[in-house]
N, C-alpha and C positions, 0 to 999 in steps of 0.2 A: 653276497655271493663274490666268490675271489676272483681275482680277474690273474689271466696268465701273463706272463711276461711280455714287455712291450716290444714290439718288431723294431729295428733300428733299420732304414734305409741303409742298402751298402753304401759305401763311398766310392764316389767315380774313380776311375782308374785315371790318373796322372799320364804324363810323355815322361815326368821324372820316373814315376814307378815302371813305366818300361825300359827307361835307359838302366835302372838299376838291375833288372831282372836279365837285360841284356850283356851287362859289364861294359857300358859303353856311356859315355858323357853324354849329355844331354844335347848337345848341339849335335853331335852325329846321330843320336835317333831323331831329332826334326828331319835331318837331311834325308834320313834312307825312308821314315814315314811319308815324306811332302815330296820327294823324287826332283831333289834341287843339290847341285854340290857332288862331290866325291866321297863316294864311302869303301873304304879299302877293306881287302880280306872277306872274310866271312860274317863283316858285323854287320852287312844290312840283314842278311840271312837269321842272325840272331834277333835282332829288333824286331822283323818283323814276324818271325813267331814267337817273342814275347807277345808282343803287341797281340797278335790270335788269341794266342793263350788266356791272358788277362782281360781279355773283352774290350780294348781299348777303341775307342773312336774318337779320331780326331774334329775339331770344331774346324771345318774349312772356311764355311761363312766369316766365322768371328775374324780368323787370321786374314781371311782377304779384306775384311773390313779395315784391318789395322794397316795393313799395307795399301790400302788405298786401290786395290785389284778389281773392287766391284762398281760396275758404271753407274752410278746413283746419282738423281736428280733430286734435289728438294723444291715441294712446291708448298706454298702456303699464301692459301688464300685469305679472306677476310672469313669468313663464314661457310664451310662446306655444305651446309644447309640449303644455302642461298641459290637456285636453281640458277645465276647465273656462274657462280663457281663451279658448280656441279659438274655444267657443261664445259668450260674451260678445263677442268682436271680430265674429262674423260678426254677431250680432244690432244689433250699436252701428255696423256699417257699412251695415246696409240700411235701418235708422231714420234716421241721417244723411242718407243718398240723398232720403228723401222731405222734406228741410228745404233741398234742394240744398246741402247739406256734404259734402266728401272726407275720409275718412280717411286717417291716417299713423299706421303702428303700429310702436311701438321696444321692444321687450322688455328689460327691466330686469336677465332672469337671476338676480333676487332678489339683485343686487349694488347696495348703496349709492353707491356711486360713483363706476357706470354709469350710475342714475338720475340724479342730478345732471347728469353730463355731458350725458346725453341730453335731459334737459330745457331744457338751454341752447341743445341743437342747435337742437330742434325751436323753441324763442322765437324764435332768428336768421330765421327762416321764416315770422314773423308770425303762425304759428298761432292761429286764435282762441280757442281755448278747450283742456282737456285732462279728461281723464279718464284718472285713474292708481290702482292699486293698489299703494302704499306699499309699500316693501321692510323699514322697521324702523319700529316704534315710537318708537326714542330720536332718529334721524338724520331731523329734521322742518323744520328752520331755511328750507332751499330751498322747503319747499311754505308756509310763511309769509309768505315774500317774494313769492312768486306770487301769493297773496291779498292780499297787502298793495299790490301793484302794479295790481291790479284786473282779472287777470286769471281769467276764468271757470275754474273746477276743480270738478269732480266726483272721490270718492274712493270707488272700491268694494272689496267684500270687503274691507276694512281700515281701520275709521275711526280717525280721529286726534282725540279731545278738544281738543287746542290748537289745531287748523287750522279757521280758520273759515271752512268752506265746507260744500257739501251732502257726503252721503255714501248710499251704497248697500250693505247689509252683511245678513250673518244672523246666528241666535243663535246665536254658536260654542259658548258653555257650555252653554245648554241643549239643543242638538244632541250634544253628546259626553256631558253627563249622563245624558240619554236613553238611549244606546247601552250605557253602560256601565252602570246600572243594569238593563238589559234581559237583561245577562250576568248579572248578580249573581243575577236572579230565575229565572234557570237553572240556578244551583247553583255559577255561579264565583267564587272568590273571588282565584286568583292571575292575573291580568287584567293581558297585556304591554299597553305601549302603544308605538307605532313614529311619532317625529313629528318634524318639520323644526325648523328654527332659531325660540328663544324670542324673537328680537327681530322677529320676524314676530309682528302681533297676531293675526291667525287661531289659530297653533301656543299663542300664552298663554292665548287662549279656551277652545282644545278642552283643553288641559294642566288648567286650573280646573276643567273642567267632570269630566275624567277623575278629578281629586282628589275633588272635592264628593261623589262618587256615592259613592265607596269610603268616605270619611269618613260620611257618611250610613247607612250600612248597618254601620259599625263597625268596615271593614275598613282597619288601617295598611298606610299607602302603603311599598310597597316601590321604593326608587331603582333597585335592581337591574332590576328589569322595564321600566323605562324605557329607550328607547334613542333616539337623534337620528339622524339619517338624510336625506340630501339629496333633495329631492323627483323623485326619477326612479324606473324600473322597476330598474334596476341596483343603485343604493344600497341601493334597499329589498329585495333580494332580499340581500344582503350584510347588512346590519342584520337581516332575521329569522334567519339562520343562526347570526349571532352569539348573538343573543337565545336562540334554543331550543338553542343548545351547552353553555348553562350548567348545572350540578349540577342544580338546583332549577328548571326552565322551567316556564312557564305554561302553564294550559288553555284559555286564552281570547287574543287578542290583538286592539287597536281601534289601528287604522290613521287617520292623520289627513286623508288627499287618497285620490282614485282611482288616481294612480299609486302610492302606497304600497301600497292594497290589493292591485292588481294584481302588486306585486312581493314581498309577503307569500306570497300564494298561491301563486306560484311558489318560492319560497324554501323553504315548508312542501312543496311537493312534492318539491324535489328534496332534501329528507332524510327521503321515506316517510311524511311524515304526513298523514293522509288530514283534510281537513275535510268534517265537523264531527267524526266518530268519536274524532281523537287530538286535535284544535285547533278549537277555535270562533272564527271572524272576523268583525268587524262593521268594517266601513270609513264614513269620513266622505266624502259626495258619490255620486252613483250614477253608471254610466257604462256605456255601451252592452253591453260583455262581461258586466256583471253578472249578467244576464239568460241568457247563452248559457252560462256556468260549470257544471260538475256537481260540487256543488249550485250552486244560484243564490245570491247574495251579500246577505245582510242589509247596509244601508247607512243612513246618515243622507240624506235628498234635502235636496239647495236647491232653490227656486222659481228655478232660473238662468234662464228662460224670461222673467222678470220684472224681471231685474236691469240687462241693457244699456238695455231700451227705457228704464225709469223715468231712467237715469243722462242717458241722450241726452234726456230732456225736462226735467230739471231742469237740464242744460247751456246748452239753447238758450233756458230762458227766461232763464238768466243772460245768455247773450250779448245778449238785446231788451232786457235794461236791466233784470230786476228786482231789486229791493231788499229782497225778503223777507228775515228772519231764516233761516239756514240750515236746511235741512232734512234731517233726520237720519233716514233710513227703517231699521227692521231687520224684516226678514221671520223669521217661525217657519220652523223644519225641519221634517221629517217624517219618523219611523221607517220604513221599508220593510222588514217582517219577510219572509226569505225561506228558504233550506234552510242556511244557514252557520251554525246554532248549534244545540247539543245538549249536555244536561247532563253533566257531566266523567266517566268513566269511574272507578271507585275504585281503579285502578293505571293511572296515567296511561302511554301508551305510551312505548318510549324508541327 
């Protein structure tokens, strides 16, 4: 079967095409179409007529981006799928609109290299400022350069003392210490920890709080009870199964974020280990399902509703020219006791 001639998409009309049709320079055509500067004689009418005849449509968004005229703010969470960061993104977006700014979200997915690349991409769009949850406590040179170049920057969730910018965090050590101390007060001495990568400052703080609680009660830290997992439900299920498949398993477990808490709960159920009768569970971060499970989950709650609005306030102040020393806000956490902790049985279920 013989095919007909292939259709060729029409070439987009450019500013140069309009200038040639109107017999004016490119600069004159740009001034006439964009409404700035003086265009003498009937040149403006010729340009507008040529643009209409040729079907020219200017890309005003691209022009505004190049000139830095769009009030854009970049937000880079560790993982936008994490309910903690999703809630902050919502709050930041709402508050920025009150200041007539728009939000661009680019998730680093906890990848330091991706964080660097995405920041550079957003900078090329003349973004006016950034709110970032840094992926690494060690890889920070790009953030130092950002501040040195005068770009407003606020760090959330994870502070980096070496980066001279505003930050909004919580007391990770204190929250973890209180959670583990509560388990110890309920008779637990073999307490497992499911945590994420230690290059993330929150992981370091929560690990430190876990260790402090054990040591302050005269309990030796058992490295076999500490397991590292990526912050997803699926990986946390696997980590939980590996932890509780060991010969001498813990009687309680502490997880460092809401996704890991959900994964731990599912992993324990898959092994037939009931919470709290066989295993007690405490998680860092409150989440909606924590009160819909049976039992309800005891958690370390963060004042999440305050984090996004304060980050926006600090960033807008910097954009408006504030030269105050860096403001480093650290909110306290709160232990919310529910039903997922009980005293360990004399003979742990197997």
